[in-house]
N, C-alpha and C positions, 0 to 999 in steps of 0.2 A: 484451386482456382486457376493456376497457370495451366494445369493439364486440361481443364475444361476449355480455356481459350484456345489452346493448341489444337484440340480436337475439332472445335468449331471452325478454325481457320483451315484445317486440313479438309474438312467436308466441303467448304466453299471453294477451295482450290480444285477439288475433284469436279465440282459442278461447273466451274468456269472452264476448266480444261475440257471436260466432256462437251460443253456447248461449242467450243472451238473445233473439236473433232467432228461434231455433228455438222457444223457449217461446211467443213472440208468435204465430208461425205455428200452433203446436199449439192455442193458445187460440182463435184465430179459427176454425180448423177444427172444434174441439170445440163452439164456440158455434153454429156452423151446423148441427151434427149433434145438438144437444141434444134429448132427447126420443125419439130413435130407440132408445136402449138405456140402462139405468141406469148402466153403466160409463162412459159418455161424461161423466157428471157428475163422476166422480172425476178423469177426465183433464182436464176443464175446470178443476176446482178446483186440481189440481196445477200446470197451466200458468199459471193466473191468479196464484196465490201465488208461483210461481217468478219470474214477471215482476216482482212487487212486491219480492221479496227481491233479485233481481238489479239492479233499478233503484236500490234503496236503497243497496246496496253499491257500485254504479257511482258514484253521487253521492258517497258517503263517500270512496272512493278518489280520484276526480277532484278533490274539494275539497281534498285535501292538497296538490296540485301546481298547480292552476289553477282558474279560474272555470268551473263546468260550463256547457257551451254558450255560453261567453263572456259569461254574464250576471253582473253584479257583485253576486252574492248575498252577504249578510253572512256572515262566518266561513267563507269559502272562500278558495282560494289561500293556505292556511295557511303553507306553507313559504316561498314567495317573500316574503310579508309579514313573516315573523319570522326571516329568515335571520341578522340580526345577533344576535338573542337566541339562536338555535340555536348560532351560533359561540361566544358567550360561555358558554353552558351546556356545550358540548363541551369548551371550554378548562378550565372549572372541574372538569368530570368527570375530565379527564386529570390535573389537578393533585391533586385529592383522592384519586384511586384509583391513580395510577401514579407521580407525580413528587414526592411528599413523601419526605423522607429516611427517615422511619419505615417507610413502605410499601416503599421500595426496599430498605432494610436487611432487612426481614422476608422479602421475596421472594428476595433474593440469599443469605440464610442457608440457603435450601433448595436452592440450586444448587451443584453440584460442578463449578465452572469448570475447576479444575486437572485433575480426573479426566477430564473430557470432552476437554480439550486433549491430555492425555497419551495417551488411547486413540486419538485421531485421528493424532497424530504417530508413535505406536509401531506403527501398522498395518503389517503385513508388505508387502514390495514386491510380492509375487505376488498380494496380495489386492485389495481395493478401492483403485484408484489415482485416485480423484476428487481427493484432495489434491494428488497429483502433477500431474494435468492442470490443476487450478485454479491451483496455484502457478505452473506454466509459463505459462499464458495470462495471468495477472495480471502477472507479471514482464515478459513480452514486450510486452504492451499498454502497460504503464506506461513502459517504456524508449522505445518508439516514439512515444508521445504527447508526451514531453518535448521541449522545444526544444533540439536538439542543440548549436547554437552558444552559446546562453545558458547551458545547463547545463555545457558544456565550459569556458566562460569562468569560471563560478563555481568549478568544481572546480580549474581551473588556478590561479585566484586563491587558493583555500584552500590548495592545495599550496605555492604560492610563499610565502604568508604563514607557513605552518607551517615550511617549510625555513628561512625568514628568522629564525625565532625560536629555531632550534637553536643552542646554544652549541657550536660545533665544536671550539674550541681545548681546553677541558678534557677533552672526550671523546677527542680525538686524543692528548693528553698521557697520559691514563690507559691507553689502548690501547698506546701506545709503551712506557710504563714496565712494564706487565704483560708485554709480549712480551719485553723485555730481561731481566726478572727470571727468566722461564722459559727463556731462551736461544733463543726462537723467532726472534730477529733474525739469528742466525748464518747460516742459509741465504740470507737476503736479502743479508747482507754479502758472502757468497761469490759470489753472483750479480753483485753490483755490482763486485767486484774483477775477475771474469772479463770483465765488460762493459768495464771500463776498459782491461784488457789488449788486448782485441780492437780497441777504439777507437784505442788508441795505435798498434797495428800498422797499422791501416788509414789512419792520418793521418801516418805517418812522413815522407812526402814533403812534407807541409805544414809539419812541424816543421823539416825541412832548409831549406825556402824561407824561413821566418820567421827562422831563425838567420842565413842568408845575407844577408837584407835588413837585419838589425840590426847585422851585423858591419862593422868598419871595412875600409878598402881593403887594409891590410897583411894582415889575416886572410884576406881573399879571395884575395890574391896567393899567399899561402903555403898555402892550402887548409885552414887551421886551422878555418874555419867548418864545413866538412863533418865534420872530426874532432870538433868540439864538439857538433854536432847528433847525431852517432852516439853519443857518450858520454851525452848527455842521454837519448836514447831507450833505450840499454842500461841506464842507471841506473834509469830509471823502470820498465822492464820487470822488472829484477831485484827492485826494491822490491815490485812487485805480485806477483811469483812467491813471494817470501818471505812476504808477507802472506797469500797464498792457502794456503801450506803450514803456517804457524805460527799456531795460534789465539791465542797470547799475544804476537803481534807488536805492536811499538809503534804501528804505523799503525792496527791494529785497536783498540788501547787508546785512541788519540786519537779515533778515530771514535766509539767507545762513550761516551767522556766527552762528546763533542759531542752525541750523541743523548740522553744523560741530562740534559744542560743544556737541550736543546730540550724534552724531556718536562716538566721542571720549569717552564720558562718558559711552556709551553702551559697548564699548570694554574694558575700563580700570578702570572704577569707580565701586568699590564693592557695594556701596550703590545703585547706579542705577541698577546694575545687580540684586541685591536682590529684588528691587522693581519690576522689570520685572518678576522675578521668582514668586513673590507673585501673580502678575496678572495672570501668566500662571496657577498657582495652583488653583486660584479662578475660572478661566475659565473651568479647568478640572472638578472641583467639581460642577459646575453649572448643574442642572438637564437637561437643554436644551442640553448641551454638551453630557451628558450621553445618552439622547435619540437619538442624532445624531449618536453616536457610535453604538447604538443598530441597528438603521436603516442602517448604513453602513454595518454591518455584515449580516443582513438579505438580503440586496440587493446583496452582494457578493455571499452569499450562493445560492440564487435563480438563479443568473446568471450562477454559476458553474453547478447547476443542469440542467438548460436548455441546456447548452453546452454539459454536460455529456450524456444527453438522446439523443443527436444527434451525432451518430458515425462519421458523416462527419465533424462535427465541432471540435471534439477533436483534430484531427491532421490536421486541415485545416488552411488556412490563414497563418499568421506570425508564430504562434506556430508550425504548421506543417512544415513550411520551416526551422525553426531553428532546429527542431528535425531531419529532413532529412540531413541538413548540418552537424550536429553532427555525424550522422550515416556514412556519406560519409568520414568524417575525420577519424573516428575510423577504417573504412574499408581500407582506402588508405594510411594513414600516418604510416609508419613503426615505427618511434620513439614513437608516441603516443600509438600505438598498443602494443609495448613492455612495455611501462610504465604501461598501464592498466592491461595487463596480469600479470606483476610482482606484481602489487598491489593486484589483485584477488588471485594470488597464496599465497601471504603473509597473506592475510585475511583468506583464507581457512586453511592454515597451523596453523595460530594463533588460529583459532577457534577449530581445532582438538586438539591442545596442551592444550588449556584452558578448553574446554568443553567435550573432548573425554571421559574421565573417567566418567563424569556425565551422558553422553548419555549411556555408557555401563551399569552403575549402574541402570539407568532408565529402560533399556530393561530387565535386570535381575530381578529387583523388580516387573516390570509389569507382567512378565511371572509367577513369584512366587505368585503374587496376583490373578491370574486366578484360578478358581476352575478346577478340573480335567476334568469335563465334557466339559467345555468351550474350553480348549486347545485341547481336543480330537476331538470335533466337528470341530474346525477350521482347524486342520491339516488333518482330514479325508476329509473335503470338498476341501482342497487344492490339495491333492494328491490321493484322493479316486478313481477318474476315472482311473488313470494310474494303481493303485493297482488292480482294477477289470480286467484290461487287462492282468495283471500277472496271475490272476485266469483262464482267458480264454486261455491264452497261455499254462499254466500248464496242463489244461485239454486236449488240442489238442496235445501237445508234449507228454504227458503221453500216449495218445492213440497210437501215432506213435511208441513209444518205445514198447508198448504192442504188436503191430503188428510185429515189428521187432523180438521180443523175440519169439513170436508164430511161426514165419517163421523159425527161427533157430531151435526151438524144433521140428518142423515138418520135417525139412531136416535131423536132427540127427536121428529121428525115422526111 
């Protein structure tokens, strides 16, 4: 943008200078032909006055930015000599016209921030999708620009800290008590009884071996150890079968009493809660848990990047519907619109009150920090094209004034 402005100013400078040179050439030609025809006098007067006007405006324009012809003429190179004062004046202008709380409040009072945001968010998916593309690009660029390792470590640390603050014991106690109150524990108990029966059947040989090893010599000789082991297995199997078939079995009642005691202790017993907290901390410190958290972050990041690279996905589906509903509410709800606009106005006013002086100081110090050539080039590129038009206009207007004066002189003669 700066380069385009500089090229435009350079082209206009060539045009203005070329016009001045052309006037000089016409003046010399007319001077040499003077007396051959009365009209030549008018041409000479036009070219002569045009040169004077063009030179005067060239001097004025050049004097703003540098010494004309490099001569240290007083009151030239105005901008380089006064750059600090220009910076201070610009800063004061910004403060008095843009950054005072009263001005910001007055300007914000005329803006419908909520309505504009609502119309943008509520735009139909098939219409202008600049929001979708912009959101997609912004999200993807932001995710890719972040330090993956550092951000992942921060997120893992935050998750670890948050999990470590959760009081699991009261939560588990409440869940267990609520489940038992509604009878939702019964299917779990049935599954545990069936599992115990299968486990007993699968380990019958182990039970026989254990009873054989613990039995005395006489029991081994008589074979009573095998009989005892068989009876134990049959008794346990019968007990489990009866408990599975009878919802009011004493084994179930004992288990339920134990579960109720556990639910109570989880909610009210400090020692039990401390024990659960230790288990929670050990789980968090386990390397497997840390690897799981790392994988969770990587999976979330990759999913976000896939969605962000697809503009249709960023505002599509449930997320897009939620955003559109928010936009429609902002657009159509007068009470919410008033609340949001008031909040935006207060934020802007508060920002101006808190940071206005800092912004003004930043502008002033920034301009002071520029060297004279930098500020000269920037201002000249910004307004140089219009200033060259002043030179062109001065040349042409001067020529017309010269013709007018020559006409008056001719009539008086």
